[in-house]
C-alpha positions in Angstrom: -72.0 -11.3 -48.1 -73.3 -8.2 -49.9 -74.2 -6.6 -46.6 -70.6 -7.2 -45.3 -69.2 -5.7 -48.6 -71.3 -2.6 -48.1 -70.2 -2.3 -44.5 -66.6 -2.7 -45.4 -66.7 -0.1 -48.1 -68.4 2.3 -45.8 -66.6 1.7 -42.5 -63.5 -0.3 -43.4 -64.2 -2.8 -40.6 -66.3 -6.0 -40.6 -66.6 -9.1 -38.3 -67.0 -12.7 -39.3 -68.0 -14.9 -36.4 -67.1 -18.6 -36.1 -64.5 -18.9 -38.8 -62.8 -21.7 -36.8 -64.5 -24.2 -34.5 -63.4 -24.6 -30.9 -61.5 -27.8 -31.6 -59.4 -26.1 -34.2 -58.7 -23.1 -32.0 -57.6 -25.5 -29.2 -55.2 -27.3 -31.7 -53.7 -23.9 -32.8 -53.4 -22.8 -29.2 -51.4 -25.8 -28.2 -49.3 -25.5 -31.4 -48.4 -21.8 -30.7 -47.8 -22.3 -27.0 -45.4 -25.1 -27.8 -43.5 -23.0 -30.3 -43.4 -20.0 -28.0 -41.9 -22.1 -25.2 -39.3 -23.8 -27.3 -38.4 -21.2 -30.0 -39.0 -17.8 -28.4 -38.8 -14.8 -30.7 -39.2 -11.7 -28.6 -37.9 -8.3 -29.6 -37.3 -5.3 -27.4 -37.0 -1.6 -28.2 -39.0 0.8 -30.4 -41.6 -1.7 -31.7 -45.4 -1.8 -31.4 -45.0 -5.4 -30.2 -42.0 -5.1 -28.0 -41.8 -8.0 -25.6 -44.3 -10.2 -27.5 -43.4 -13.5 -29.0 -44.4 -13.7 -32.7 -43.6 -15.5 -35.9 -43.7 -14.5 -39.5 -44.7 -17.0 -42.2 -45.3 -20.0 -40.0 -46.4 -22.8 -42.3 -49.6 -23.4 -40.4 -50.6 -19.8 -40.5 -49.5 -19.4 -44.2 -51.9 -22.3 -44.9 -54.7 -20.5 -43.2 -53.7 -17.3 -45.1 -54.2 -19.1 -48.4 -57.3 -20.9 -47.3 -59.0 -17.7 -46.0 -58.4 -15.7 -49.3 -61.7 -16.5 -51.0 -63.7 -15.8 -47.9 -61.9 -12.4 -47.4 -62.5 -11.5 -51.1 -66.2 -12.4 -50.7 -66.5 -10.3 -47.5 -64.7 -7.2 -48.9 -65.8 -7.4 -52.6 -62.1 -7.1 -53.6 -59.8 -9.2 -55.6 -56.9 -9.8 -53.3 -53.4 -11.1 -53.2 -52.4 -12.8 -49.9 -49.2 -11.3 -48.5 -48.2 -12.4 -45.1 -49.1 -14.0 -41.8 -48.1 -13.5 -38.2 -49.1 -15.3 -35.0 -48.7 -13.6 -31.6 -48.3 -15.1 -28.1 -49.0 -12.3 -25.6 -48.3 -12.6 -21.9 -49.2 -10.6 -18.8 -48.5 -6.9 -19.2 -48.0 -6.9 -23.0 -49.6 -4.2 -25.0 -50.0 -3.5 -28.7 -49.0 0.1 -29.2 -51.1 2.3 -31.5 -49.8 1.9 -35.1 -50.7 1.4 -38.7 -49.5 -1.6 -40.7 -47.1 -1.5 -43.6 -48.5 -1.6 -47.2 -48.4 -5.4 -47.3 -51.4 -5.2 -44.9 -53.7 -3.0 -47.0 -56.4 -5.3 -45.8 -55.9 -7.3 -42.5 -57.8 -10.2 -41.1 -57.3 -10.6 -37.4 -58.1 -14.0 -35.8 -58.8 -14.6 -32.1 -57.4 -18.0 -31.2 -57.0 -18.6 -27.5 -56.3 -17.4 -23.9 -55.7 -18.8 -20.5 -58.8 -20.4 -18.9 -59.0 -17.9 -16.0 -58.9 -14.9 -18.3 -61.5 -16.4 -20.6 -63.8 -17.1 -17.7 -63.5 -13.7 -16.0 -62.8 -11.3 -18.9 -63.9 -13.1 -22.0 -61.7 -11.9 -24.8 -59.1 -9.0 -25.2 -60.6 -6.1 -27.1 -58.9 -4.7 -30.3 -59.2 -0.9 -30.5 -59.5 0.7 -33.9 -59.5 4.5 -34.1 -63.0 6.0 -34.7 -64.7 2.7 -34.1 -66.2 1.0 -31.1 -63.9 -1.5 -29.3 -64.0 -4.9 -31.0 -64.3 -8.0 -28.8 -64.0 -11.2 -30.7 -65.0 -14.6 -29.5 -62.4 -17.4 -30.0 -62.6 -18.4 -33.7 -63.9 -15.0 -34.8 -62.3 -12.9 -37.5 -62.2 -9.1 -37.9 -61.3 -7.6 -41.3 -60.1 -4.0 -41.5 -57.9 -1.6 -43.5 -54.7 -2.1 -41.5 -52.6 0.2 -43.6 -54.8 3.3 -43.1 -56.6 2.6 -39.8 -54.7 3.1 -36.5 -55.2 0.2 -34.1 -54.0 -1.0 -30.8 -54.7 -3.1 -27.6 -54.4 -1.9 -24.0 -52.3 -3.8 -21.4 -53.1 -7.4 -21.2 -54.1 -8.5 -17.7 -54.3 -12.3 -18.2 -51.6 -15.0 -18.3 -51.4 -15.5 -22.0 -53.4 -14.7 -25.2 -53.0 -15.9 -28.8 -54.0 -14.3 -32.0 -52.9 -14.1 -35.6 -53.2 -11.7 -38.6 -53.4 -12.4 -42.3 -52.4 -9.6 -44.7 -53.8 -8.9 -48.2 -53.5 -6.3 -50.9 -55.9 -5.3 -53.7 -54.9 -6.9 -56.9 -56.0 -3.7 -58.7 -54.6 -1.3 -56.2 -51.3 0.6 -55.7 -49.8 -2.1 -53.5 -50.5 -5.1 -55.8 -46.7 -5.5 -56.1 -46.7 -6.7 -52.5 -48.2 -10.1 -53.5 -46.8 -12.7 -51.1 -45.0 -9.7 -49.3 -42.6 -9.7 -52.3 -41.7 -13.4 -51.7 -41.7 -15.9 -54.6 -44.4 -18.0 -52.8 -46.3 -18.3 -49.5 -44.4 -20.2 -46.8 -41.0 -18.6 -47.8 -38.9 -16.6 -45.4 -39.1 -12.8 -45.3 -37.1 -11.3 -48.1 -35.3 -8.9 -45.7 -36.1 -5.3 -45.1 -33.5 -3.9 -47.4 -34.9 -5.9 -50.3 -38.4 -5.2 -49.2 -37.9 -1.4 -49.2 -36.1 -1.7 -52.6 -39.3 -3.3 -53.9 -41.2 -0.3 -52.7 -38.7 2.1 -54.3 -38.9 0.2 -57.6 -42.7 0.2 -57.6 -42.8 4.0 -57.0 -40.2 4.6 -59.7 -42.2 2.5 -62.2 -45.4 4.4 -61.2 -43.7 7.8 -61.7 -42.3 6.7 -65.1 -45.8 5.5 -66.2 -47.4 8.7 -65.0 -44.8 10.8 -66.9 -45.4 8.8 -70.1 -49.2 9.2 -69.8 -48.7 13.0 -69.2 -46.4 13.3 -72.2 -48.7 11.3 -74.4 -51.6 13.6 -73.3 -49.7 16.7 -74.2 -48.8 15.4 -77.6 -52.4 14.5 -78.3 -53.5 18.0 -77.4 -50.9 19.6 -79.6 -51.8 17.3 -82.5 -55.5 18.1 -82.4 -54.8 21.8 -81.9 -56.2 22.1 -78.4 
């Protein structure tokens, strides 16, 4: 894993092939397809994923989020808190508009799960585009890890019938977004805290950081005065 750690530190993107076997991908595909057909969650409007069915914090995906954590830590060389999971059920004509993820996704692991048989046969997989890197084409069961909060990424228009993927978010335990552990929830598997409370958490963290910085600055000035500097 040392080679992957070095590559991640240098480029911010690494690929881990074969994280899930074909049978598990098939199981997840049937699971997501059934949920998309019976519990559709599609938003419209100014959204990078407008028109795409997705689900936050699905229990199956939260279980994978937790299970993947040691592997993502080993691949990146970071001590990480898991934050959130989403699965996505894309259909013909959907796009993923260029965007950067929120701070809960300081590190993102993207999983390629499944697609309709004709698209798989003729096109293979649907590339993920990350600015300043070559297009990433994952096989089904592969994982890509990248810095989602700072690296702009997107997908062009999907030409198949359907495509399924998932993302798993993490933050550095020793970084500025460590307060985003579990995406500010009390535990994995819980519902989203709501955007108002989520933004309040960011405001509170920034306020705490400013207070700490002011205290350090004040202490430093007193020390210089005391020693006659």
